[in-house]
Wavefront OBJ file of the C-alpha trace (Angstrom):
o trace
v 0.482 -4.144 -7.034
v 1.058 -6.496 -9.958
v 1.922 -4.891 -13.274
v -0.637 -5.402 -16.060
v 0.935 -7.593 -18.728
v -1.977 -8.385 -21.008
v -4.912 -6.508 -22.540
v -8.077 -7.013 -20.537
v -10.145 -6.759 -23.742
v -8.389 -9.102 -26.223
v -5.679 -10.811 -24.119
v -2.704 -9.656 -26.271
v 0.516 -8.899 -24.497
v 0.911 -5.161 -23.891
v 3.814 -3.044 -25.163
v 5.034 0.397 -24.093
v 3.991 3.323 -26.179
v 5.402 6.853 -26.045
v 2.555 9.366 -25.750
v 2.482 12.937 -27.003
v 3.205 14.228 -23.469
v 6.454 12.260 -23.400
v 5.226 9.584 -20.987
v 5.464 5.812 -21.743
v 2.377 3.763 -20.924
v 1.267 0.177 -21.425
v -0.569 -0.155 -24.749
v -2.514 -2.753 -26.775
v -1.837 -2.219 -30.457
v -4.764 -4.520 -31.397
v -7.406 -2.599 -29.438
v -5.564 0.764 -29.743
v -6.043 1.268 -25.996
v -3.655 2.833 -23.453
v -3.633 1.367 -19.950
v -2.641 4.073 -17.517
v -1.241 3.107 -14.121
v -4.023 4.604 -12.007
v -4.578 4.236 -8.252
v -7.651 2.710 -6.630
v -9.804 5.265 -4.706
v -10.339 4.664 -1.012
v -11.469 6.696 1.993
v -9.822 7.227 5.352
v -11.801 8.796 8.194
v -10.606 10.493 11.411
v -13.531 10.209 13.832
v -13.471 12.378 16.902
v -15.591 12.756 20.063
v -14.700 15.827 22.103
v -10.910 15.508 22.751
v -10.730 11.827 21.708
v -9.839 10.244 18.403
v -10.913 6.777 17.259
v -8.039 4.479 16.279
v -8.171 0.884 15.104
v -5.882 -2.114 14.364
v -6.505 -4.474 11.511
v -6.637 -8.228 12.230
v -3.567 -9.056 10.124
v -1.328 -6.174 11.228
v 2.071 -7.333 12.351
v 3.325 -3.978 13.712
v 2.281 -2.401 17.048
v 0.781 0.784 15.565
v -2.826 1.967 15.160
v -4.572 3.714 12.299
v -7.810 5.374 11.185
v -10.894 3.719 9.739
v -10.547 3.232 5.967
v -12.026 1.321 3.096
v -12.387 0.996 -0.687
v -15.094 2.873 -2.560
v -17.779 0.578 -4.051
v -18.824 1.199 -7.684
v -22.300 2.519 -6.692
v -21.008 4.767 -3.830
v -19.385 8.163 -3.672
v -16.585 8.972 -1.217
v -18.841 10.531 1.332
v -21.244 7.561 1.399
v -18.245 5.210 1.727
v -16.771 7.168 4.632
v -20.056 7.016 6.591
v -20.561 3.304 5.660
v -17.045 2.257 6.655
v -17.321 3.825 10.119
v -20.707 2.191 10.630
v -19.518 -1.208 9.403
v -16.151 -1.318 11.164
v -17.048 0.229 14.558
v -20.808 0.550 14.666
v -20.835 4.375 15.027
v -22.969 6.956 13.307
v -21.082 10.110 12.346
v -22.008 13.738 11.610
v -20.186 16.823 10.348
v -18.327 14.837 7.693
v -15.699 17.113 6.176
v -13.315 16.498 3.285
v -9.685 17.213 4.305
v -7.397 16.350 1.407
v -6.100 13.395 -0.653
v -3.044 11.197 -0.119
v -1.397 9.023 -2.741
v 0.074 5.734 -1.420
v 2.376 4.337 -4.087
v 3.167 1.169 -2.149
v -0.511 0.068 -2.231
v -1.636 1.941 -5.383
v -4.312 3.869 -3.455
v -5.600 7.381 -3.679
v -6.799 8.005 -0.122
v -9.614 10.550 0.208
v -9.331 11.831 3.756
v -12.311 13.003 5.853
v -12.887 14.024 9.428
v -16.124 13.270 11.230
v -17.595 13.599 14.659
v -19.765 11.299 16.735
v -21.666 11.683 19.969
v -21.443 7.886 20.527
v -18.548 6.251 22.383
v -19.632 2.599 22.492
v -17.634 0.729 19.837
v -18.946 -2.421 18.166
v -15.890 -3.593 16.219
v -16.234 -5.727 13.105
v -14.334 -8.952 12.369
v -11.943 -6.914 10.164
v -10.518 -5.273 13.286
v -8.322 -6.738 15.997
v -9.194 -3.749 18.176
v -10.673 -0.222 18.098
v -10.412 2.296 20.893
v -10.746 5.980 21.799
v -7.445 7.772 22.491
v -7.037 11.159 24.193
v -5.585 13.762 21.789
v -3.438 15.224 24.575
v -1.597 11.906 24.996
v 1.016 10.506 22.549
v -0.859 8.439 19.987
v 0.230 4.861 19.093
v 0.714 5.725 15.392
v 3.694 5.413 13.030
v 4.512 9.061 12.421
v 5.080 8.620 8.683
v 1.763 6.785 8.099
v -1.095 8.329 6.193
v -3.278 8.064 9.297
v -0.723 10.016 11.345
v -0.415 12.690 8.600
v -4.197 13.163 8.692
v -4.335 13.525 12.485
v -1.388 15.926 12.362
v -3.056 17.957 9.574
v -6.030 18.630 11.839
v -4.156 18.692 15.168
v -0.673 20.028 14.367
v 0.647 19.698 17.987
v -0.116 16.029 18.265
v 2.625 13.717 19.564
v 3.237 10.044 18.801
v 4.253 7.231 21.113
v 7.637 5.692 20.396
v 7.861 2.028 19.368
v 9.461 1.320 22.784
v 6.473 2.814 24.537
v 4.165 0.595 22.479
v 6.011 -2.591 23.388
v 5.258 -2.097 27.121
l 1 2 3 4 5 6 7 8 9 10 11 12 13 14 15 16 17 18 19 20 21 22 23 24 25 26 27 28 29 30 31 32 33 34 35 36 37 38 39 40 41 42 43 44 45 46 47 48 49 50 51 52 53 54 55 56 57 58 59 60 61 62 63 64 65 66 67 68 69 70 71 72 73 74 75 76 77 78 79 80 81 82 83 84 85 86 87 88 89 90 91 92 93 94 95 96 97 98 99 100 101 102 103 104 105 106 107 108 109 110 111 112 113 114 115 116 117 118 119 120 121 122 123 124 125 126 127 128 129 130 131 132 133 134 135 136 137 138 139 140 141 142 143 144 145 146 147 148 149 150 151 152 153 154 155 156 157 158 159 160 161 162 163 164 165 166 167 168 169 170 171 172
């Protein structure tokens, strides 16, 4: 993410200020305002149906791996509403038994991912234009996920014995 250089209130260039806790943060000396480097909240949802997990691929993804449904939280929504909405919008499924799992910080993309698991009785996917593909995968088979990804960490958190397909297996 781009570093903030100017005050969003008055436009003056920001300087670093040492705070009482010893941290250094961007600061506007005109507005007397500290700009903390804070992540953007987003949700990520593991949807299951019996022994299957729903995985998706974004349209612009250049790697062969799959991930979970995710999306940014709108100003008027809470995390739970967003999780339900994102699943509905991206794959056309209604979910139940929505359960908070934990949070994940992704420094590379400045996100605080709020992870949920949910269930659905439906199996017919109606993928949105945001997705290249979305499919059900059997949890007993190696999943086409990058093992260090946030999506893979979430699946492993719920299903500790899960295995992942190697990149060579995915190229076939």
